[in-house]
C-alpha positions as CSV (number, residue, x, y, z in Angstrom):
1,X,34.6,30.4,-10.1
2,X,33.0,28.9,-13.2
3,X,30.0,26.6,-13.6
4,X,30.2,23.1,-12.1
5,X,28.3,19.8,-12.7
6,X,28.3,17.3,-9.9
7,X,27.7,13.7,-11.0
8,X,26.8,11.2,-8.3
9,X,26.1,7.6,-8.7
10,X,25.8,4.4,-6.7
11,X,26.5,0.8,-7.8
12,X,25.8,-2.6,-6.4
13,X,28.4,-5.4,-6.8
14,X,31.8,-4.4,-8.1
15,X,33.1,-7.8,-9.2
16,X,35.8,-7.6,-11.9
17,X,35.4,-3.9,-12.0
18,X,38.5,-1.8,-12.5
19,X,36.8,1.5,-12.1
20,X,34.5,4.1,-13.6
21,X,34.8,6.5,-16.6
22,X,32.8,9.8,-16.9
23,X,32.4,11.2,-20.4
24,X,30.5,14.1,-21.9
25,X,29.6,15.4,-25.3
26,X,27.7,18.5,-26.5
27,X,24.0,18.1,-26.9
28,X,23.0,17.5,-30.5
29,X,26.3,15.8,-31.4
30,X,26.7,12.1,-32.1
31,X,28.3,9.5,-29.9
32,X,31.7,9.9,-31.5
33,X,31.9,13.4,-29.8
34,X,32.2,11.9,-26.3
35,X,35.4,12.9,-24.4
36,X,36.7,11.6,-21.1
37,X,36.1,14.0,-18.3
38,X,37.6,11.8,-15.6
39,X,38.2,8.1,-14.9
40,X,39.7,5.8,-12.3
41,X,43.2,7.0,-13.2
42,X,42.5,10.7,-12.8
43,X,44.3,12.0,-9.8
44,X,41.9,13.0,-7.0
45,X,38.8,11.6,-8.9
46,X,38.3,8.6,-6.6
47,X,36.6,6.6,-9.3
48,X,38.5,3.3,-8.7
49,X,36.3,0.3,-7.8
50,X,35.8,-0.6,-4.2
51,X,37.1,2.8,-2.8
52,X,33.9,4.4,-1.6
53,X,31.5,1.5,-0.8
54,X,29.7,1.8,-4.1
55,X,28.9,5.5,-3.8
56,X,30.8,7.9,-6.1
57,X,30.7,11.5,-7.1
58,X,32.7,13.8,-9.3
59,X,32.6,17.5,-9.9
60,X,33.3,18.7,-13.4
61,X,34.6,22.2,-13.0
62,X,35.5,22.6,-16.7
63,X,32.0,22.8,-18.1
64,X,30.9,25.8,-20.1
65,X,27.3,26.9,-20.8
66,X,25.3,24.8,-23.2
67,X,23.6,21.4,-23.3
68,X,25.7,18.4,-22.3
69,X,25.2,14.7,-22.3
70,X,27.1,12.9,-19.6
71,X,27.7,9.2,-19.3
72,X,29.0,7.0,-16.5
73,X,30.5,3.7,-17.6
74,X,32.0,0.8,-15.7
75,X,35.3,-0.6,-17.0
76,X,36.0,-4.2,-16.2
77,X,39.4,-5.7,-15.6
78,X,39.4,-7.0,-19.2
79,X,39.1,-3.5,-20.5
80,X,35.4,-3.8,-21.6
81,X,33.1,-0.9,-20.8
82,X,29.4,-0.9,-19.9
83,X,27.4,2.3,-19.9
84,X,25.6,2.5,-16.5
85,X,23.8,5.8,-17.0
86,X,23.3,8.8,-19.3
87,X,22.1,12.2,-18.3
88,X,21.4,15.4,-20.2
89,X,22.0,18.7,-18.5
90,X,21.5,22.3,-19.5
91,X,24.2,24.6,-18.1
92,X,23.0,28.2,-18.4
93,X,25.4,31.2,-18.4
94,X,25.9,32.9,-15.0
95,X,24.3,36.3,-14.8
96,X,26.7,39.2,-14.3
97,X,26.4,40.8,-10.9
98,X,27.9,43.8,-9.2
99,X,30.9,43.1,-6.9
100,X,29.5,42.2,-3.5
101,X,30.6,44.0,-0.3
102,X,31.0,40.6,1.5
103,X,33.2,38.1,-0.4
104,X,32.1,35.1,1.7
105,X,28.5,35.7,0.8
106,X,29.4,35.9,-2.9
107,X,31.1,32.6,-2.7
108,X,28.0,31.1,-1.1
109,X,25.9,32.4,-4.0
110,X,28.2,31.0,-6.7
111,X,26.5,28.9,-9.3
112,X,26.8,25.2,-9.3
113,X,24.9,22.5,-11.2
114,X,24.2,19.2,-9.6
115,X,22.8,16.0,-11.0
116,X,22.5,12.6,-9.8
117,X,22.4,9.4,-11.7
118,X,21.8,6.2,-9.8
119,X,22.6,2.9,-11.5
120,X,23.1,-0.8,-11.0
121,X,26.5,-2.1,-11.8
122,X,25.4,-4.5,-14.5
123,X,22.6,-2.4,-16.0
124,X,22.8,-2.5,-19.8
125,X,20.2,0.1,-20.8
126,X,20.9,3.8,-20.5
127,X,18.6,5.9,-18.5
128,X,17.9,9.4,-19.7
129,X,16.7,12.2,-17.4
130,X,16.8,15.9,-17.5
131,X,17.6,17.6,-14.2
132,X,19.2,20.9,-13.4
133,X,19.6,22.3,-9.9
134,X,21.1,25.7,-9.1
135,X,22.4,26.5,-5.7
């Protein structure tokens, strides 16, 4: 199992909202380097407006070690996007370990990264925070 980043966010009203788009770029790169990680059309992502009472989360299981800048944006029905939050996270490489005698315990000790970014639906300013949590 590789590293994971869990993005969680909450929104208020979802009027004229089609859904949400999660993007990321390597730290130190410019805004043109953002790539879409998931959006409201991604199967299983559950990022469509009105689906989860304004509380959403997504696990990015394709992240590799390094510094990453994540953004959550709201896409309106007219196609316009508003950035709701921006978060910087440092994903450190997993340390190599000897094969455990009990596989279930090894799975419980697997590394995951979690970060939460709360936002209001119509927030215009990006919020930066640096949080890393290892389980």
